[in-house]
N, C-alpha and C positions, 0 to 999 in steps of 0.2 A: 604825214601827220595823222594821228588816229582821230577819227570822227566819232561822234556819239552813236551814229548808225552802226559803225563797226563794233563798238563796245557792246551795243545791244545785241548784235548778231552773235558775238562771242558768248555773251551771258546766256542767251537762249541755248546754245550748244552745251554750256556748262550745266545748266539746269536739267536739260534732257539727260545728261550723263549722270547727274546726281540721282534722278528718279529711276533710271534704268539700272544703276548700280546699288540701289538702296538695300536690296536683299543681301548683297555681299558685305556691305557695311554693317548691317545688323548682325550678320553671322560672325563677323570679326569681333564685335562687341560681346556676343555670347561666348565666343571662344576664350576671350581674355578673362571673362568672369569665371569660366569653368577652369581654366589653367591656373590663374593666380588667386582667385577668390572663391574656390570651390567649397570651402568649409564655412559653416555658419555658427560653429561652436567656438566662441571666443576663448573659453577655458582651455581648449586643446591648442589653439593658436598661441595663447599666452605661455603654456608649458614649453612649447617648441622654442619660442623666442627666448625665454629665460635660460634654457639649456645652451642655446647658441651664444648668448651674451656672456654667460659664465665662462665659456671656453675662450672667448675673444672679446673682452669687455669694451675695448676701445675701437673695435671694427664696426663697419656698417652692417646693417641687417641684410645679409646676402640674399635671403629669400624674398624680402620685401622690395629690394631695389629694382628688379626687372618689372615688378608690378607697378611701381611708381612711373617708370618710363612708358609703359603701355597706357597707363591712365592719362598721362600728359598728352601723348600722341593722339589718342582718341578724342579727348576733349578739344584739343586744338583743331583737329580736322573737322569736327562737328561745328565748331564756331565758324570756321572758314566757309563751310557749306551753307550755314545760316546766313552769313553775309552775302553770299552769292544769290540765294533765294530772295533776300530783301532787295538786292540791287535789281533783280529781275522785275520785281513788283514796281519799284520806283521808276524804272525805264518804260513801264507799260501804263503809267498813270496818265490819263487824258488831261487835256486842258480844262481849266475850271469854267463851268457854264451851268446854267439853270437846268434842272430836270434830269430825270433818268440817272440818278446818282447811286442807285443801289449797289451796282458793281464796284463803284469807287469805295463805298462803305465796306464792302467785303475786302477790298485791297487794304484798307486802313486797319481793319481788325486783324487780318492775317499778319500784316507788317508789324503791328504792335506785339502780337504773340511771338514773332521772331525776335524782336528787340528784347523783350523780357527774358526770353530763353537764353539769348546770347549773354545778357548781363549776369544771369544766374550761373551759367557755365564758366564765365570769366572769374567770378568770385570763387568758384570751386578750385580753379587753378591756383589761387592764392594760398590754399591750404598746404601746398607742398613746401614753399619756403618757410612758412610758419612752423611746420613740423620739424624741418631741418634745424631751425634755430633752437627750438625747445629741446630737441634731442642732443644737439651739440653741447648745450649747457648742462644737461643731465650727465652726459658721458664725461665731460670735463671734471665733474665732481667725483667720478669714480676713481680719478687719479690721485685723490687725497691720501696721503700716507700717514702712518703713525709718526708722531714726533716724540722722540725720547731725549731727555736731557740728563746730564750727570752733574750732581751737586755734591756739596760736602756738608757734613754734620759733625759738630764738636760736642762731645759729652764730658762732663766734669764730675769727679768723685772726690769727696773730702774725707780725710782720716785724721783722728786726733793722735798726737804723739807727745810724750813727756819732755819736759825741759825745765831748766831752772827758773825761767820766768813763767812757767805754767804750760798749759797745753799748746802745742803748735799744730796748725792745720796743714796737712799735706794734700795738695790738689794734683790730680792726674788727669790729663786730657787725651782724648783719642779722636782721630779723624777717620770717618768712614765714608765710603762712596754710596750714594743713594740714586737709584734710577726711578723716575716717575713718568707717567704719561701726561703730556700736555694736551689739553683739549677735553671735550666731554667724555663721559663714561659711555661704555657700550659701543665702541668703535666697530667691532665685527658686526653687530646687529645693524648698525647704521649702514654699513657697506652693503649688507644683504638687502636692506630696504631700497638702497639706491639702485641696485641691480633690478629689483622688482619694478622700480619706478621707470627705468628705461624700457623694460619690456612692456609695461602698461602703456607707454607712449606709442610703441610700435603697434600694439593691439588696437588702441584707439584709432590710429591712423589707418590701419588695415580696414577697420569697420567704416571709417570715413570714405576711403577710396572705393570700397565695395558699394556702399550706398550711393556714392557719387556716380559711379558707372551705371548702376541701375537707373538712376534718375536721368542720366544722359541718354540711355537707350529709350526710356519712355518718352523723353522730350523729343528725341529724333523721330520716333513713331508718330507722335502727335503732329509734328511739323509736316511730315510726309503726307499724313492723312489729310491735313488741312489744305495743303497745296494741290494734291491730286483731286480732291473733291471739288475744289473751287478753281481748277486750272482755267476753265473757260472765262470765268469772271476776272481772274487775275490777269489774263492775257488781253481780253477784250471786254473791259468793264461796262461799256455802253453797247455791247453787241456789235455785230458785223455792220450794222447801219449807222452806228454812232460815230461821232467825231473823235479822233485820237490824233493829237498833233504829232505823235511818233509812231503811228500805225505803219507796220511794214507788210501787212498781209493784203 
C-alpha cells in the first residue's frame, strides 16, 4: 500500500527532474514556435491558406494540423508539471500553529500562482475543439451547389380572321423550357467569400495558437523562477528548526 511518505519522496524526485530538465522544455517550446509559428505576418499566412483551401476545399489545413498537435502536447505537459509542483508544496505544508508563518505565506502565494496558471492553460486547450467546430461548419457550407430547375412557359398570340359572323380570333400557344437559378444572386461571389472565411478562421487560430504558446512559455518561466527562488521556503517553510508534521529531512 502506497503511503503519503512514499508519494512525497516520489514527488520530490519529480520536482527535481522538472527543475533539472527545464532548459530542455523551454528549448522544445522555442523550437515549436520556430518550426510551426515562425511567421508573424498574418497576410502571408492567409494567402498560403487560401491557396491550399482552393485546391482542396473540404480537406483539413495540412500545415496547421501538426502545429495544433504540438500546441496541445506542450500545454498538456506544462499543466502536468504545474500540478506536480503544486503537489510538492502541498506535501511540504507544515501543521497549523502560531508564529513563524512567513514561509507558509510564501507557499500559499506560489501555490495560488500555480493554480491560476493551470486554469489559464486549461482554458487555452478549449480553443482547439471550438476552432474545429467553427471550421467544420464553414467547410460544410462550401459544399452548397447551384440548384437549377426546369420549368415551362406558355405564350399566346391572337390573330383576327374573316367569317360570316364577323372576325374570328385564332390563338396559338407554344411551350418553351426555361432554366433559372434558385437561390440568391451572386453565387460565385458567395462561394469565394466562403473560401476566404475558412482561411480567415485558420489564420485567426494560427495567431491564437502562437500567442498561446508564447504565453505558455512565459508562464513556465515565471513558475520556474518562483520555485527556484523560494525553494528553501517551499521545502522548509519554518526553517530547519521549525516543526513540520511531514518533515523528511
